[in-house]
C-alpha positions in Angstrom: -95.2 -79.7 -68.7 -93.0 -76.7 -68.2 -92.4 -74.3 -71.0 -88.7 -74.9 -71.1 -87.5 -78.5 -70.6 -85.1 -81.1 -71.8 -85.4 -84.8 -72.5 -83.2 -87.8 -73.2 -83.7 -89.0 -76.7 -84.5 -92.6 -77.7 -80.9 -92.8 -79.1 -79.6 -91.4 -75.8 -81.6 -94.0 -73.7 -80.1 -96.8 -75.9 -76.6 -95.4 -75.4 -77.1 -95.1 -71.6 -78.6 -98.6 -71.3 -75.7 -100.0 -73.3 -73.1 -98.2 -71.2 -74.7 -99.5 -68.0 -74.9 -103.1 -69.3 -71.3 -103.1 -70.5 -70.0 -101.1 -67.6 -68.6 -98.5 -70.0 -68.7 -94.7 -70.0 -70.9 -92.5 -72.2 -68.6 -89.9 -73.9 -70.6 -86.7 -74.2 -68.5 -84.6 -76.6 -70.5 -81.9 -78.4 -73.0 -79.3 -77.7 -75.1 -77.8 -80.5 -77.4 -74.8 -80.5 -80.1 -73.9 -82.9 -83.0 -71.6 -83.7 -85.7 -74.2 -84.6 -86.3 -72.2 -87.8 -87.8 -69.5 -85.5 -90.9 -71.6 -85.1 -92.7 -73.0 -82.0 -91.7 -76.6 -81.4 -92.0 -79.5 -79.0 -89.2 -81.9 -78.2 -89.6 -85.4 -79.4 -87.8 -88.5 -78.0 -87.2 -89.8 -81.6 -85.1 -86.7 -82.5 -81.7 -87.4 -83.9 -80.7 -83.8 -84.6 -81.8 -80.3 -83.8 -84.5 -78.8 -85.9 -82.1 -76.1 -87.3 -78.6 -76.4 -85.9 -76.7 -73.2 -86.1 -73.4 -74.0 -84.2 -71.7 -77.0 -82.7 -68.7 -77.0 -80.4 -66.9 -79.4 -78.1 -68.1 -79.5 -74.5 -65.7 -77.5 -72.4 -66.8 -78.7 -69.0 -68.6 -81.8 -67.9 -69.4 -82.8 -64.4 -71.7 -85.4 -62.9 -74.6 -82.8 -62.9 -74.0 -80.4 -65.7 -72.5 -79.7 -69.1 -71.0 -76.3 -70.1 -69.9 -74.9 -73.5 -68.9 -71.5 -74.7 -70.4 -69.8 -77.7 -67.8 -67.3 -79.0 -68.4 -63.7 -79.9 -68.1 -64.3 -83.7 -71.0 -66.8 -83.7 -74.4 -65.4 -83.8 -77.0 -63.3 -85.7 -79.8 -65.6 -84.6 -82.0 -66.6 -81.6 -81.0 -69.7 -79.6 -84.1 -71.8 -78.7 -82.8 -75.3 -78.8 -79.8 -77.1 -77.4 -78.5 -80.6 -78.0 -75.8 -82.8 -76.4 -74.1 -85.3 -78.6 -71.7 -88.1 -77.8 -68.4 -88.9 -79.6 -70.4 -90.8 -82.3 -72.7 -87.8 -83.0 -75.7 -89.5 -81.4 -78.1 -86.9 -79.9 -78.3 -87.9 -76.3 -80.3 -85.0 -74.9 -82.3 -82.2 -76.4 -83.5 -79.1 -74.6 -85.9 -76.2 -75.3 -84.8 -73.0 -73.8 -85.9 -69.4 -73.5 -85.4 -67.5 -76.7 -82.0 -65.8 -76.4 -80.6 -63.5 -79.1 -76.9 -64.0 -79.9 -75.6 -60.9 -81.7 -72.4 -60.6 -83.6 -70.1 -57.6 -83.7 -71.2 -56.2 -87.1 -74.6 -55.8 -85.6 -73.1 -53.4 -83.1 -73.0 -55.7 -80.0 -71.3 -58.8 -78.9 -72.2 -61.4 -76.3 -69.9 -64.0 -74.9 -72.4 -66.8 -74.0 -72.0 -69.9 -71.9 -74.7 -72.5 -72.1 -75.1 -74.8 -69.1 -77.3 -77.9 -69.3 -78.2 -79.7 -66.1 -78.0 -83.5 -66.6 -79.2 -84.8 -63.2 -81.3 -87.5 -64.7 -78.4 -89.2 -66.5 -76.7 -91.8 -64.3 -73.4 -90.3 -63.3 -71.8 -93.8 -63.4 -71.9 -93.8 -67.2 -70.4 -90.3 -67.7 -66.7 -89.7 -68.4 -66.0 -86.6 -66.4 -64.0 -83.9 -68.2 -63.0 -80.7 -66.5 -61.3 -77.9 -68.4 -59.9 -74.8 -66.7 -61.1 -71.8 -68.6 -61.1 -68.1 -67.9 -64.8 -67.2 -67.8 -65.2 -63.4 -67.7 -68.8 -62.2 -68.1 -70.1 -65.7 -67.7 -73.8 -66.0 -68.6 -75.4 -69.4 -68.0 -78.7 -70.6 -69.3 -79.6 -73.6 -67.2 -81.9 -76.3 -68.3 -83.1 -78.8 -65.7 -83.8 -82.3 -66.9 -87.3 -83.6 -66.1 
């Protein structure tokens, strides 16, 4: 297995299966980031939350192949190592392990506007509600996770 990867959780698989059976859409709504308590970790299909969630926001852009969210300058002071995608019911659909990335805040002497991009190619696009938001993205910095 690769060092950095993502997986659909058991709860995510149930939601996707239900959406397909009922011909409904899966409403991905939130992205969360965390630091996994600064410990090594492995992703588990039974996860229902991040190991140590530090920030959650609404997804700003959702296409049939990726999800993007902006982590603002005033959020930080920690390393980002885990990412989760949640639906409107706060069910963890997908969890990802990513390269350790420090997110500073201004009082530390630096700021970083960070965009997190999660590739969702393994989720059937027929169950996704597509949401596109026009946002000015100066200094865009994407961290991509490919779903295996």
